[in-house]
C-alpha positions in Angstrom: 33.4 12.0 13.6 30.5 11.7 11.2 30.9 9.9 7.9 27.7 11.5 6.5 28.1 12.5 2.9 25.7 14.1 0.4 25.5 13.2 -3.4 23.0 12.4 -6.1 20.1 13.7 -4.0 21.1 11.1 -1.3 22.5 11.5 2.1 24.8 8.7 3.1 25.0 7.9 6.8 27.9 6.1 8.4 27.8 3.7 11.3 28.9 6.5 13.7 25.9 8.5 12.6 23.6 5.5 13.4 25.2 4.9 16.8 24.7 8.6 17.7 21.0 8.4 16.6 20.5 5.2 18.7 22.1 6.9 21.7 19.6 9.8 21.3 16.7 7.3 21.1 17.9 5.5 24.2 18.1 8.8 26.2 14.5 9.7 25.1 13.3 6.2 26.0 14.9 6.6 29.5 13.3 10.0 29.9 9.8 9.4 28.5 8.8 5.8 28.0 8.1 2.7 30.0 8.6 -0.3 27.7 9.3 -3.9 28.3 10.5 -4.9 24.8 11.5 -3.6 21.4 10.5 -4.7 17.9 12.1 -3.6 14.6 10.1 -3.1 11.4 11.5 -5.3 8.6 14.0 -4.3 7.0 15.2 -0.9 8.0 14.1 -1.0 11.7 15.7 -4.4 12.5 19.3 -3.1 13.1 18.4 0.0 15.2 16.0 -2.1 17.2 18.7 -4.7 18.0 21.1 -1.9 18.9 18.6 -0.3 21.3 17.8 -3.8 22.7 21.5 -4.4 23.5 22.3 -0.9 24.7 19.3 -0.8 27.1 19.2 -4.5 28.0 15.6 -4.7 26.8 14.4 -7.9 25.1 13.9 -7.9 21.3 10.5 -9.6 20.5 9.1 -10.9 17.2 5.5 -10.3 18.3 4.9 -6.8 19.8 2.6 -6.1 22.8 1.2 -2.9 24.2 4.5 -2.3 26.1 6.7 -2.9 23.1 8.5 0.0 21.4 8.2 -0.3 17.6 11.4 0.9 15.8 12.0 1.9 12.2 14.9 3.6 10.5 12.9 6.5 9.1 9.4 8.0 9.2 9.3 9.5 5.7 5.7 9.0 4.4 4.6 7.7 7.8 2.4 5.0 6.3 4.3 2.1 7.7 4.0 3.2 11.3 0.5 4.7 10.9 -0.8 1.4 9.6 0.5 -0.4 12.7 -1.5 1.6 15.1 1.4 1.2 17.5 1.3 2.7 20.9 4.9 3.7 21.1 7.2 4.2 18.0 10.7 5.4 17.4 12.7 6.2 14.3 16.2 7.3 13.7 15.0 10.0 11.3 11.6 11.8 11.0 10.6 13.9 8.0 7.7 16.1 9.4 7.1 17.8 6.0 6.3 14.5 4.2 4.9 12.3 7.0 1.2 11.6 7.8 2.3 10.2 11.2 4.4 11.5 14.1 6.5 8.9 15.9 6.6 8.9 19.7 10.3 9.7 19.6 13.0 10.2 16.9 16.7 10.7 16.7 16.7 13.6 14.3 14.5 15.4 11.8 15.3 16.0 8.1 13.5 18.8 6.3 14.9 18.1 2.8 13.7 15.7 0.1 16.9 13.8 -0.1 16.9 10.0 0.2 18.7 9.0 3.5 20.8 6.0 2.8 21.7 3.9 5.9 25.0 2.0 6.1 23.2 -1.4 5.7 21.8 -0.3 2.3 23.6 -0.4 -1.0 24.9 2.9 -2.1 23.7 2.5 -5.7 20.2 1.6 -4.6 17.1 3.4 -6.1 15.5 6.1 -4.0 12.6 3.7 -3.2 12.9 0.4 -1.5 13.6 -2.3 -4.1 10.8 -4.5 -2.9 8.3 -1.7 -3.7 9.5 -1.4 -7.3 7.3 -2.7 -10.1 9.0 -5.6 -11.7 
C-alpha cells in the first residue's frame, strides 16, 4: 500500500513508494544494462543507490567508472546528471516536461509541477534544496 499524499503543491512519498521504484529500476537494470557498480549523487541519490546495490549485490563505489550506474532521486531540471556526462544514469522519478536531460532508466515519470518529497526529506522543507537557497 502506498503512503503517497499530496498537499501544498508537494507530493509526499513513503518508503513503500521508494521500494517499488527501486524494484522497477532493478528490473530495468537486469533487462537493459551491464554495470559493475553503482554510485549515488549526493544527497538524494545516496539512499536509492545503496538500495539498488544491496538488492542486486552490486558494489557501491565513491568514484564512478565507465561501467558505473549513476543514481539520483529525481531528474527534474536534468542539470545535475547532464553536467556529469555519465554513460548510464537512473532516477526514481523523471520529469520529461522540465528536464534538459533524459536518464538511461527511471522508475516513474511525473508530468506535474509539484515538488516530490522523498521520505528522507523534511516535510516542511522548501521546494528547492536548502543548500541552493541564498543565505
